C-alpha positions as CSV (number, residue, x, y, z in Angstrom):
1,M,99.3,16.1,229.9
2,H,98.3,17.3,226.9
3,K,95.0,16.0,225.2
4,S,95.2,14.9,221.3
5,P,92.3,15.2,219.4
6,L,93.1,11.7,218.7
7,N,92.4,10.8,222.4
8,L,89.2,12.8,222.5
9,A,87.8,11.3,219.6
10,I,88.7,7.6,220.2
11,L,87.1,8.6,224.0
12,A,84.1,9.7,222.3
13,V,83.3,6.8,220.5
14,L,84.0,4.2,223.1
15,V,82.0,5.8,225.6
16,N,79.1,6.1,222.7
17,G,79.4,2.3,221.8
18,A,79.8,1.6,225.6
19,A,76.6,3.6,226.3
20,M,74.5,1.9,223.4
21,A,75.9,-1.5,224.3
22,A,74.6,-1.1,227.8
23,D,71.1,-1.7,226.6
24,T,71.1,-4.8,225.8
25,A,71.8,-7.5,228.3
26,Y,75.0,-9.5,228.5
27,G,73.4,-12.8,228.7
28,N,71.7,-12.2,225.3
29,T,74.6,-14.5,223.5
30,T,74.7,-17.8,220.9
31,G,76.6,-20.4,220.2
32,S,79.8,-19.9,222.7
33,S,81.2,-22.7,223.8
34,T,80.9,-24.1,227.8
35,S,83.3,-26.6,227.8
36,E,86.1,-26.1,230.4
37,T,88.9,-26.2,227.8
38,S,87.5,-23.1,226.1
39,Q,87.3,-21.4,229.6
40,A,90.8,-21.7,230.3
41,G,91.5,-20.3,226.9
42,S,93.5,-16.7,226.5
43,I,91.0,-14.1,225.4
44,Q,92.1,-13.8,221.7
45,A,92.7,-10.2,221.3
46,G,94.0,-10.1,217.7
47,S,91.9,-13.5,216.5
48,S,88.4,-13.9,214.8
49,K,85.7,-12.2,216.9
50,A,83.5,-15.3,216.6
51,Q,86.1,-17.9,217.4
52,S,86.1,-19.4,220.8
53,S,88.9,-19.1,223.3
54,E,91.5,-22.0,222.9
55,A,93.5,-23.4,225.7
56,I,97.1,-21.8,225.8
57,A,98.7,-25.1,226.6
58,E,97.1,-26.5,223.7
59,L,99.0,-24.8,221.0
60,P,102.9,-24.4,221.2
61,L,103.7,-21.2,220.2
62,H,105.5,-20.5,217.0
63,V,108.7,-18.3,215.7
64,V,108.4,-16.9,212.5
65,T,111.4,-14.3,212.2
66,A,113.6,-14.7,215.3
67,T,114.9,-18.2,213.5
68,R,114.5,-16.8,210.0
69,T,112.1,-19.9,209.5
70,E,109.0,-21.0,211.0
71,A,108.9,-23.7,213.6
72,A,107.5,-24.7,217.0
73,V,109.5,-23.4,219.9
74,E,110.2,-26.9,221.2
75,D,111.3,-27.9,217.9
76,T,114.3,-25.2,217.3
77,G,116.7,-26.4,220.3
78,R,117.0,-22.8,221.2
79,S,115.8,-21.4,224.7
80,I,113.1,-18.7,223.1
81,A,110.5,-16.6,225.1
82,V,107.5,-15.4,222.8
83,V,105.2,-12.8,224.2
84,D,101.7,-13.3,221.6
85,T,99.1,-10.7,220.9
86,E,96.8,-11.9,223.8
87,K,99.9,-11.5,226.3
88,L,100.8,-8.0,224.8
89,A,97.1,-6.6,225.5
90,E,96.8,-7.8,229.3
91,L,100.6,-6.1,229.8
92,Q,99.5,-2.9,228.3
93,S,103.2,-2.0,228.3
94,A,104.7,1.5,227.4
95,S,107.8,0.0,225.9
96,V,109.0,-3.6,224.5
97,A,111.4,-3.8,226.9
98,Q,108.9,-3.7,229.7
99,T,106.7,-6.7,227.8
100,L,109.7,-8.8,228.5
101,A,110.3,-7.7,231.7
102,G,109.0,-10.9,233.3
103,E,110.9,-13.6,231.3
104,A,113.6,-15.5,232.5
105,N,117.0,-14.2,232.0
106,I,115.5,-11.2,230.1
107,E,115.9,-7.8,232.0
108,I,115.0,-3.6,231.3
109,S,118.0,-1.8,231.0
110,N,118.9,1.9,231.2
111,G,116.4,2.9,233.6
112,P,113.1,3.4,234.6
113,R,112.2,6.2,231.6
114,A,110.5,4.0,228.7
115,S,111.9,6.2,226.2
116,S,115.3,4.9,226.8
117,Q,114.7,1.3,228.0
118,G,116.6,-1.5,226.5
119,V,116.5,-5.1,226.4
120,A,119.2,-7.2,228.6
121,I,119.6,-10.9,227.6
122,R,121.8,-12.9,229.8
123,G,123.7,-10.1,231.2
124,L,124.1,-8.5,227.5
125,S,122.3,-5.8,226.5
126,G,123.2,-2.5,223.7
127,S,124.8,-3.5,220.7
128,R,125.2,-7.2,221.7
129,V,121.7,-7.8,221.3
130,L,120.1,-7.4,217.9
131,Q,116.8,-6.5,217.2
132,T,114.9,-6.8,214.4
133,I,111.4,-5.4,213.1
134,D,109.3,-7.8,210.6
135,G,112.6,-9.4,209.7
136,A,114.4,-5.8,209.2
137,R,117.7,-5.3,211.2
138,Q,117.5,-2.2,213.6
139,N,121.4,-1.0,213.9
140,V,120.9,2.0,216.2
141,S,123.7,2.3,218.3
142,A,123.1,5.2,220.7
143,G,124.8,5.2,224.1
144,H,122.8,6.6,226.5
145,R,119.5,7.3,224.5
146,G,116.6,4.9,223.5
147,S,116.7,2.6,220.5
148,F,113.2,0.5,220.5
149,F,111.1,3.0,219.3
150,I,108.0,1.2,218.1
151,D,104.9,1.1,220.1
152,P,103.9,-2.5,221.7
153,E,100.3,-1.1,220.4
154,L,101.4,-1.6,216.8
155,L,102.7,-5.1,217.1
156,S,101.3,-9.0,217.2
157,S,104.2,-10.7,219.0
158,V,107.6,-10.3,220.1
159,E,110.1,-13.2,220.1
160,V,113.7,-13.5,221.8
161,V,116.2,-15.8,221.5
162,R,118.4,-16.2,224.3
163,G,121.9,-16.9,223.5
164,A,124.3,-16.7,220.4
165,A,122.7,-16.3,217.0
166,S,125.3,-14.9,214.6
167,S,125.3,-18.1,212.4
168,L,121.7,-16.7,211.3
169,W,122.2,-12.8,211.7
170,G,125.4,-11.9,211.6
171,S,126.9,-9.2,213.9
172,A,125.5,-7.8,217.0
173,A,123.9,-11.5,218.1
174,I,126.3,-12.6,220.7
175,G,123.4,-11.7,223.5
176,G,120.5,-12.9,221.6
177,V,117.9,-11.3,219.1
178,V,114.7,-9.5,220.1
179,A,112.1,-9.8,217.3
180,M,109.4,-7.7,216.6
181,N,106.2,-8.4,214.4
182,T,103.9,-5.9,213.2
183,R,100.1,-6.3,213.4
184,S,98.8,-7.5,209.7
185,V,95.5,-7.7,207.8
186,E,95.5,-12.1,208.2
187,E,95.7,-11.6,211.8
188,L,93.0,-8.6,212.1
189,L,90.2,-9.9,209.9
190,D,88.1,-12.5,210.4
191,E,87.8,-15.4,207.6
192,G,85.0,-14.2,205.1
193,D,85.4,-10.2,205.5
194,N,86.8,-7.8,203.4
195,F,86.9,-4.6,205.8
196,G,87.5,-4.0,209.6
197,A,88.9,-1.5,212.0
198,Y,89.4,-1.0,215.7
199,L,89.6,1.7,218.3
200,K,91.2,1.6,221.8
201,Q,91.7,4.1,224.6
202,G,94.0,3.5,227.6
203,F,94.5,5.6,230.7
204,E,96.9,5.1,233.7
205,T,97.3,6.4,236.8
206,N,101.0,6.6,237.6
207,G,102.2,9.8,235.6
208,D,98.3,10.5,234.5
209,A,99.1,9.0,231.2
210,M,96.8,8.5,228.3
211,R,97.3,5.9,225.5
212,S,95.4,6.2,222.0
213,S,95.4,3.5,219.4
214,G,93.3,2.8,216.4
215,G,93.5,1.3,212.8
216,V,91.6,0.3,209.3
217,Y,92.1,-2.8,207.4
218,G,90.8,-4.5,204.1
219,R,91.3,-6.6,201.4
220,G,89.8,-7.2,198.1
221,G,90.7,-9.0,194.8
222,S,94.3,-9.6,195.2
223,L,95.0,-6.7,197.4
224,D,95.5,-5.9,201.4
225,W,95.8,-2.9,203.1
226,L,96.4,-2.0,206.8
227,L,96.9,2.0,208.5
228,S,97.1,2.2,212.2
229,G,98.8,4.7,214.8
230,S,98.7,5.2,218.2
231,Y,99.8,8.2,220.8
232,R,101.0,8.2,224.4
233,D,100.9,11.1,226.6
234,S,102.4,10.8,230.0
235,D,103.3,13.1,232.6
236,D,106.5,12.4,235.3
237,I,106.1,9.1,236.7
238,D,106.2,8.4,240.6
239,I,108.9,6.0,241.9
240,G,107.3,3.3,244.8
241,G,106.5,5.4,247.7
242,G,104.7,8.5,246.0
243,E,108.0,10.5,245.2
244,A,107.9,11.9,241.5
245,L,110.8,11.1,239.3
246,A,111.5,14.6,237.9
247,H,111.5,15.2,234.1
248,S,110.3,11.6,233.3
249,A,107.3,13.0,231.1
250,S,107.1,11.9,227.5
251,R,104.9,12.4,224.3
252,S,105.2,10.0,221.4
253,D,103.0,9.1,218.2
254,N,103.4,6.2,216.1
255,A,102.5,5.1,212.4
256,L,102.3,2.1,210.6
257,A,101.3,1.2,207.1
258,R,101.2,-2.0,204.9
259,L,100.3,-3.0,201.4
260,G,99.9,-6.5,200.0
261,W,99.6,-7.8,196.7
262,A,99.2,-11.3,195.9
263,L,100.7,-11.5,192.4
264,S,99.8,-15.4,192.2
265,D,99.3,-18.4,193.8
266,G,102.4,-18.7,195.9
267,Q,103.7,-15.6,195.1
268,R,103.3,-12.2,197.2
269,L,104.4,-8.5,197.2
270,E,104.6,-6.2,200.2
271,L,105.5,-2.6,201.2
272,S,105.3,-1.4,204.7
273,A,106.0,1.8,206.0
274,R,106.4,3.0,209.7
275,S,107.2,6.0,211.6
276,S,107.8,7.2,215.4
277,D,108.3,10.4,216.7
278,I,109.2,10.9,220.8
279,S,109.3,14.0,222.3
280,E,110.7,14.6,226.0
281,L,112.7,16.8,228.3
282,V,115.2,14.5,230.1
283,P,118.7,14.2,231.5
284,S,121.1,13.5,228.6
285,N,121.7,10.4,230.3
286,P,118.0,9.3,231.2
287,A,119.1,6.6,233.2
288,V,120.3,8.7,236.1
289,A,119.1,11.9,237.7
290,Q,120.1,15.5,236.2
291,S,123.1,16.8,237.5
292,R,126.2,19.4,236.2
293,S,127.5,16.7,234.3
294,V,124.1,15.2,233.1
295,P,122.4,18.4,231.8
296,L,119.1,18.6,230.4
297,V,118.3,18.1,227.0
298,R,115.0,18.8,225.1
299,R,115.3,15.4,222.6
300,S,113.3,15.1,219.8
301,T,113.5,11.2,218.4
302,E,112.5,10.1,215.0
303,D,112.6,7.3,213.4
304,S,111.2,5.7,210.0
305,N,111.4,2.5,208.3
306,L,110.4,1.3,204.9
307,N,110.4,-2.4,203.9
308,L,109.9,-4.1,200.7
309,K,109.3,-7.8,201.2
310,Y,108.9,-10.4,198.0
311,R,107.7,-14.1,198.7
312,L,108.1,-16.9,196.2
313,A,106.6,-20.1,197.8
314,P,105.0,-22.2,194.8
315,E,103.1,-25.4,195.4
316,Q,104.5,-28.7,194.7
317,R,108.1,-27.2,194.8
318,D,109.3,-27.8,198.2
319,W,112.6,-26.7,197.0
320,L,111.7,-22.8,196.9
321,D,110.5,-21.1,199.6
322,L,112.2,-17.8,198.8
323,T,112.0,-14.3,200.5
324,A,113.7,-11.5,199.4
325,Q,113.9,-8.6,201.3
326,L,115.1,-4.7,200.8
327,Y,114.6,-1.8,203.5
328,Q,115.9,1.4,205.0
329,N,116.0,2.5,208.7
330,Q,116.5,6.4,209.6
331,S,116.7,7.5,213.3
332,R,117.6,11.0,214.3
333,Y,118.0,12.5,217.6
334,Q,117.6,16.4,217.9
335,E,118.8,17.6,221.2
336,H,118.6,21.2,222.9
337,R,120.7,21.4,225.4
338,V,119.0,23.9,227.5
339,S,121.7,25.2,229.9
340,R,124.1,26.0,227.3
341,N,121.8,26.8,224.5
342,Q,123.6,24.3,222.4
343,F,122.0,22.1,219.5
344,D,123.4,18.3,218.8
345,D,122.5,16.4,215.8
346,T,122.8,12.4,215.7
347,D,121.7,10.7,212.2
348,Y,121.7,6.8,211.6
349,D,120.7,5.7,208.4
350,T,120.6,2.0,207.4
351,L,120.1,0.5,204.0
352,G,119.7,-3.4,204.0
353,L,118.9,-6.1,201.3
354,S,118.2,-9.9,202.6
355,V,117.8,-13.0,200.3
356,V,116.8,-16.4,202.0
357,N,115.4,-19.6,200.5
358,K,114.2,-22.6,202.4
359,S,114.3,-26.0,200.5
360,D,112.8,-29.1,201.7
361,F,114.1,-32.0,200.0
362,G,111.7,-34.6,201.9
363,Q,112.9,-38.1,202.9
364,S,116.0,-39.4,201.1
365,P,117.9,-42.8,202.1
366,I,119.8,-40.8,204.9
367,G,116.6,-39.1,206.2
368,A,114.5,-36.0,205.4
369,L,116.5,-32.7,204.7
370,T,116.1,-29.1,205.1
371,L,118.4,-26.7,203.7
372,L,118.6,-22.9,204.4
373,L,120.6,-20.7,202.1
374,G,120.8,-16.7,202.2
375,A,122.9,-13.4,201.8
376,D,122.6,-10.1,203.0
377,G,124.2,-7.2,203.4
378,Y,123.3,-3.4,204.8
379,R,125.2,-0.1,205.3
380,D,124.9,1.6,208.5
381,R,125.8,5.6,208.0
382,I,126.4,7.8,211.1
383,Q,126.6,11.2,211.2
384,T,127.0,14.0,214.0
385,V,126.8,17.6,214.8
386,R,128.2,18.6,218.3
387,D,127.4,22.3,218.9
388,A,130.4,23.8,220.6
389,N,128.8,27.5,221.2
390,G,130.4,28.6,224.5
391,Q,132.8,25.7,224.8
392,P,135.2,25.9,222.0
393,G,137.4,22.5,222.2
394,Q,135.5,21.3,225.0
395,R,133.1,19.1,223.3
396,P,133.4,15.8,220.9
397,D,134.0,16.3,217.5
398,N,131.6,15.4,214.7
399,I,131.4,11.8,213.3
400,D,131.0,11.2,209.7
401,G,131.3,7.3,209.2
402,E,129.9,4.5,207.5
403,T,130.0,0.9,207.9
404,Q,129.4,-1.5,205.2
405,V,128.8,-5.5,205.9
406,F,127.9,-8.2,203.7
407,G,127.2,-12.0,204.5
408,V,126.2,-15.3,203.1
409,F,124.9,-18.3,205.6
410,S,123.9,-21.9,205.3
411,S,122.0,-24.2,207.8
412,A,120.6,-27.7,207.0
413,S,118.5,-29.7,209.3
414,L,118.2,-33.8,209.1
415,S,115.7,-35.8,210.2
416,F,116.8,-39.6,210.8
417,A,116.4,-42.8,212.9
418,E,112.7,-41.3,213.0
419,N,113.5,-39.5,216.4
420,W,116.6,-37.8,215.7
421,V,117.6,-33.9,213.9
422,A,120.6,-33.1,213.3
423,E,121.4,-29.2,212.4
424,A,124.8,-27.5,211.4
425,G,124.9,-24.2,209.9
426,V,127.9,-21.4,208.9
427,R,128.0,-17.9,208.3
428,Y,130.7,-15.9,206.8
429,D,130.8,-11.8,207.5
430,S,133.2,-9.1,206.0
431,Y,132.8,-5.5,207.6
432,D,134.2,-2.2,206.8
433,N,134.4,0.6,208.7
434,E,134.8,3.7,207.5
435,S,135.5,7.7,209.1
436,N,135.0,10.5,206.4
437,N,136.1,12.7,208.3
438,L,139.3,11.4,209.8
439,D,139.8,9.6,206.4
440,R,140.7,6.4,207.9
441,S,139.5,3.0,207.7
442,A,139.7,-0.7,208.8
443,S,138.1,-4.2,208.0
444,D,137.6,-7.5,209.2
445,N,135.8,-10.6,208.8
446,A,134.2,-13.3,210.8
447,L,133.2,-17.3,210.7
448,S,130.3,-18.3,212.5
449,P,129.5,-21.9,212.6
450,S,126.6,-23.7,214.7
451,F,125.8,-27.3,215.7
452,G,123.0,-28.9,216.9
453,L,121.3,-32.1,217.9
454,I,117.8,-32.8,218.8
455,W,116.2,-36.2,219.9
456,Q,112.9,-37.3,220.7
457,A,113.1,-39.3,223.2
458,E,109.9,-40.2,224.5
459,P,106.5,-38.9,223.0
460,W,106.4,-36.3,225.8
461,L,110.3,-35.8,226.2
462,T,112.5,-34.0,223.6
463,L,116.2,-33.5,224.5
464,S,118.8,-31.2,222.4
465,G,121.8,-29.4,222.6
466,R,123.8,-26.8,220.8
467,Y,126.9,-25.2,219.8
468,D,126.9,-21.4,218.5
469,E,129.5,-19.1,217.7
470,A,129.2,-15.5,217.3
471,F,130.6,-12.0,216.9
472,R,130.1,-8.3,217.1
473,A,132.2,-5.9,214.9
474,P,133.0,-2.8,216.6
475,S,131.5,0.5,215.5
476,V,132.5,3.5,213.5
477,E,131.8,5.7,217.1
478,E,134.2,3.3,219.1
479,M,137.1,3.4,216.8
480,Y,137.0,6.8,215.5
481,S,135.4,9.1,217.9
482,S,137.7,12.5,218.7
483,G,137.2,15.6,220.4
484,S,136.6,16.1,224.1
485,H,134.7,13.6,226.3
486,Y,134.2,16.1,229.2
487,C,136.0,19.0,230.9
488,I,136.8,19.8,234.4
489,P,136.5,23.4,234.7
490,P,139.6,25.4,235.9
491,I,140.5,25.2,239.5
492,P,143.0,28.0,240.8
493,G,146.1,27.4,242.0
494,F,145.6,23.5,240.7
495,L,144.2,23.4,237.3
496,P,144.3,27.2,236.2
497,R,143.0,26.0,232.6
498,G,141.1,23.2,233.7
499,L,141.4,20.0,232.1
500,C,139.4,17.9,228.7
501,N,139.7,14.3,228.9
502,Q,140.5,13.4,225.3
503,F,138.8,10.8,222.7
504,Q,141.6,8.3,221.3
505,V,140.9,6.7,218.1
506,N,141.7,3.0,218.0
507,E,141.1,1.3,214.7
508,N,142.8,-1.7,215.9
509,L,139.5,-2.8,217.9
510,R,138.9,-6.7,217.1
511,P,135.4,-8.0,217.4
512,E,134.0,-9.4,220.1
513,Q,133.8,-13.2,219.9
514,A,131.3,-15.7,221.9
515,K,130.8,-19.5,221.7
516,N,127.9,-20.5,223.3
517,K,127.2,-24.4,224.5
518,E,123.6,-25.0,225.8
519,L,121.5,-28.0,226.3
520,K,117.9,-28.3,226.5
521,A,114.9,-30.1,227.7
522,D,111.3,-29.7,226.8
523,L,108.2,-31.9,228.4
524,Q,104.9,-32.1,227.4
525,F,102.0,-34.2,229.2
526,S,98.1,-34.3,229.2
527,N,95.5,-36.0,231.2
528,L,97.8,-36.3,234.5
529,A,94.8,-35.7,236.5
530,G,91.8,-35.1,234.1
531,D,91.3,-32.4,231.8
532,D,94.7,-30.8,232.4
533,E,98.2,-30.1,230.2
534,L,101.7,-29.5,231.5
535,L,104.3,-27.7,229.6
536,L,107.8,-27.6,231.0
537,S,111.4,-26.3,229.4
538,A,114.9,-26.2,230.8
539,S,117.8,-24.8,229.3
540,V,121.4,-24.5,230.7
541,F,124.0,-22.8,229.0
542,R,128.0,-21.6,229.2
543,N,128.7,-18.5,226.8
544,D,132.7,-18.0,226.8
545,I,133.1,-14.2,225.2
546,D,136.8,-12.8,224.3
547,D,137.8,-9.3,223.3
548,F,135.1,-7.4,225.3
549,I,134.7,-3.7,224.1
550,V,134.7,-1.4,227.1
551,Q,135.2,2.1,227.3
552,R,138.0,3.2,229.4
553,V,139.3,6.4,230.7
554,T,142.9,6.5,231.3
555,D,146.0,8.4,232.2
556,P,144.7,10.5,235.3
557,L,147.0,13.6,235.4
558,M,149.7,13.5,238.2
559,G,148.3,9.9,238.9
560,I,145.3,11.8,240.6
561,P,142.0,9.4,240.3
562,G,139.4,11.5,238.4
563,L,141.6,13.6,236.2
564,E,142.0,11.1,233.6
565,Q,143.2,12.7,230.1
566,Y,142.2,10.1,227.7
567,T,139.0,7.8,226.8
568,R,139.1,5.0,224.0
569,W,137.3,1.7,223.4
570,D,139.9,-1.1,224.1
571,N,139.2,-4.9,224.2
572,V,140.0,-5.6,227.4
573,T,137.7,-8.8,229.0
574,A,137.6,-12.7,228.6
575,A,134.1,-13.7,230.5
576,R,132.5,-16.7,231.4
577,L,128.6,-16.5,231.4
578,T,126.6,-19.4,233.1
579,G,123.6,-19.8,233.8
580,F,119.8,-21.2,233.1
581,E,116.2,-20.9,232.6
582,L,112.9,-23.2,233.8
583,E,109.7,-22.3,232.3
584,G,106.4,-24.1,232.8
585,S,102.9,-23.7,232.2
586,Y,99.7,-26.1,234.3
587,R,96.2,-25.9,233.0
588,Y,93.6,-28.0,234.9
589,G,90.2,-27.0,233.6
590,A,89.8,-23.4,233.3
591,T,92.8,-22.6,235.5
592,L,96.1,-21.9,234.2
593,F,99.2,-21.3,236.4
594,G,102.3,-20.1,234.6
595,F,105.8,-19.9,235.9
596,S,109.7,-19.0,234.7
597,Y,112.9,-19.0,236.6
598,G,116.5,-17.5,235.7
599,E,120.1,-17.3,236.9
600,T,123.0,-15.9,235.6
601,R,126.4,-15.7,236.8
602,G,129.4,-13.8,234.7
603,K,132.9,-14.3,236.0
604,D,136.3,-13.1,234.1
605,K,138.2,-16.0,233.0
606,L,141.5,-14.8,233.8
607,D,141.2,-13.8,237.4
608,G,137.3,-15.2,238.4
609,S,136.2,-11.8,239.4
610,Y,132.7,-10.9,239.2
611,I,131.3,-9.0,235.8
612,E,129.5,-5.8,235.8
613,G,125.8,-6.3,234.6
614,M,124.9,-9.7,235.4
615,P,120.9,-9.7,236.4
616,A,119.8,-11.2,239.5
617,N,118.0,-14.2,240.3
618,K,114.2,-13.8,239.0
619,L,111.3,-15.6,239.7
620,K,107.8,-15.4,238.1
621,L,104.7,-17.0,239.0
622,D,101.1,-16.3,237.1
623,L,98.1,-18.0,237.9
624,S,94.8,-17.2,236.2
625,R,91.0,-18.4,235.3
626,A,89.0,-17.9,232.9
627,I,84.9,-17.4,233.5
628,M,81.8,-16.8,232.1
629,D,82.2,-19.2,228.9
630,G,85.9,-18.3,228.8
631,D,85.2,-14.4,228.0
632,M,86.7,-13.1,231.3
633,K,89.8,-14.1,232.6
634,L,90.9,-13.0,236.0
635,G,94.6,-13.6,237.0
636,S,97.2,-12.2,239.7
637,R,101.2,-12.4,238.8
638,Y,104.2,-12.1,241.2
639,L,107.5,-11.4,240.6
640,Y,110.7,-11.9,242.8
641,V,114.1,-11.1,242.2
642,A,116.9,-11.6,244.8
643,I,119.3,-10.0,245.9
644,Q,122.3,-9.1,243.5
645,D,125.8,-9.1,245.8
646,E,128.0,-10.8,243.1
647,V,129.4,-7.4,242.1
648,P,133.0,-6.7,241.1
649,A,135.5,-5.4,243.8
650,G,135.6,-1.4,244.0
651,H,131.9,-1.4,242.6
652,S,130.0,1.9,243.7
653,V,127.7,0.0,245.1
654,G,128.2,-3.4,247.3
655,S,124.9,-5.0,247.0
656,Y,121.4,-4.5,245.0
657,D,118.5,-5.3,247.3
658,D,116.1,-7.9,246.7
659,Y,112.3,-7.1,245.9
660,G,108.9,-8.5,244.9
661,L,106.2,-7.3,242.6
662,W,102.7,-8.1,242.9
663,D,100.2,-7.2,240.0
664,L,96.3,-8.1,239.6
665,Y,95.0,-8.1,235.9
666,L,91.2,-8.8,234.3
667,S,90.7,-9.4,230.5
668,W,86.9,-9.3,229.2
669,Q,86.1,-9.9,225.7
670,P,82.6,-11.2,224.5
671,Q,83.0,-14.0,222.1
672,A,79.1,-13.4,221.0
673,G,76.5,-11.2,220.9
674,T,75.9,-7.3,221.1
675,L,79.1,-6.7,222.8
676,S,81.4,-9.0,220.5
677,G,84.3,-7.0,219.4
678,T,84.6,-5.1,222.6
679,R,87.6,-5.8,224.7
680,V,88.4,-4.5,228.6
681,D,91.7,-4.8,230.0
682,F,92.3,-3.7,233.6
683,A,95.9,-4.3,235.9
684,I,97.1,-2.8,239.1
685,E,100.7,-2.8,238.7
686,N,103.3,-3.1,241.8
687,V,100.1,-3.4,244.2
688,G,102.2,-3.0,247.3
689,D,103.7,0.5,246.0
690,E,107.2,-1.1,246.4
691,Q,110.4,1.1,246.2
692,Y,113.0,-1.0,244.3
693,R,115.5,-0.4,242.0
694,R,116.6,-3.4,239.3
695,A,120.6,-4.4,240.1
696,W,123.2,-2.1,238.2
697,Q,120.5,0.7,238.0
698,T,121.0,4.0,239.5
699,L,117.3,5.1,239.5
700,Y,114.0,3.8,241.2
701,E,110.9,1.7,239.4
702,P,107.6,2.9,239.1
703,G,105.4,2.4,241.9
704,R,101.7,1.5,242.0
705,N,100.2,1.7,238.9
706,F,96.5,1.5,237.7
707,K,96.0,0.7,234.0
708,L,92.3,0.5,232.1
709,S,92.0,-0.2,228.5
710,L,88.8,-0.1,226.2
711,G,88.8,-1.4,223.0
712,Y,86.3,-2.3,220.2
713,R,87.0,-4.3,216.7
714,F,84.5,-4.4,214.0
């Protein structure tokens, strides 16, 4: 494993700081709260160093970007999962997907290699799940390659909207939205402070991994700024039982810069820049093992983003709360196919603009009205270079294409009759796909309505129902791929010239269409047995999806399976996805218990057969207790995933076994005294070294892993 100068520098600072702090007794603290309520709270890694902990259940989680307006989760009428700063610190995850692995009806897709992992929501993944970072769309659709580039160390939260959300976001949000929010000066700086910094060093036994991160930030006058970065270096990971997963080593670095300017009261301009660089030697499809048809590639993945955001929200003008955003994403995959010495390039470039205004018109004769109006558009460009050196006519053709999308949307919320809220929204999108190298194009449009009703039935009970339509436009790659998909070598006496499977253009692809119906109940109780709180949330859904786009190999030579001559993307399946989520947390004094359970079923609406890709039923239990005046938290998690035997007829695997994973974790962050600003996180994942694989995956997952992070903020 390569040790970077950043690793060594951060390690030296942390060791020296720990040695100096050891000279002062831990008990020399002042002003810490001793109430059981504060002890039950989470250790706030990103909050004020002098602030006492607060009980998790006392403050509802808030969604900032996933619904394009700030609201408490229970007030949205949507099924939403939030992983906040505290949970991110506890998990010490290597990918965004790993931070969400325990959430109900959310799964990791694309195998155990962190750099290639994606997120599946209610059985839908890839380009059917929209991802955003600080409100900017991330539109990379990279096949087997990874598309979640950012290191969780640079994030303050991850929010997931389960279910269709095209009425707000447009194309791709038929499965849901993963909204990532990066760390900010406001989050990191204490009130009254103008400068701060943090250093963090992490270690993992599985893969002999090292993780380093740090940042400096400040404010003065009308300006604030932040510079932060992270570095990760891992050898091959070990699956349960101790066997190494060959070619799973990876090295990455991330950087984030933010500059904010308060132009006046209620007016702010912010520029942010972000970059990611990942280097690895992996199979061309990282979700499987290397083979003759899946050669090794030395892959370098570079991703960068520029984001300019303007906010205008003057006081006493409730009708004006405007956010305008201009952003550019550039993603590049450079691949060296080692066995044939071929060099491939894949470049994605997105230029986007969004303008959204929220108007609060206050009380009227019919109730309180809030109106959201917006328009956004983006241009995606894809360019590929496929090196056919040594294989003339046996590689895919180069792609040079672009997609242009423009959409307008409106959403209204009306509070009436004291306990009722009615919501209605609609979005219109038009899109154009163009292949420059083939000189062909296609265009279409989509309308995405939504309706919702929320009823505060009791002070402790909120009921809601929603109907949302969504769509996913076909990509340039799906419409206009050409050339050879793969080739079978010559077989003497049978295939003297071999056989190459050829891509077929299909510019008649229709967008995928989803119609999601959902019912939700939120319950809140306190003082049931003294100093306690209980939060419960239950959602049940049915998502009908038409015109599924799938890649198919067709027309086998002489009818012989395995000798298919063509590959194309087609609209084929009409699917019905049904299921539910049940989530809750209960605090009694300094003890906190959380749980979640999710089920999703998927069937073909025409013949009732099972649909591939549906997650197995999953139960998560999490028990923790705060001690030492709330400075330390001890916890244990258990995840049980049931057998998945609802597979299509003829599937290569008849069923996927059930498994259980047990984790232990500890967090320590003194709120006062000499050690204030220090944070330690320790965890043992997969304590039993369980050998398991997720449903629909080929490779087995990592075994036992000891994790340790040491951090210091000042």
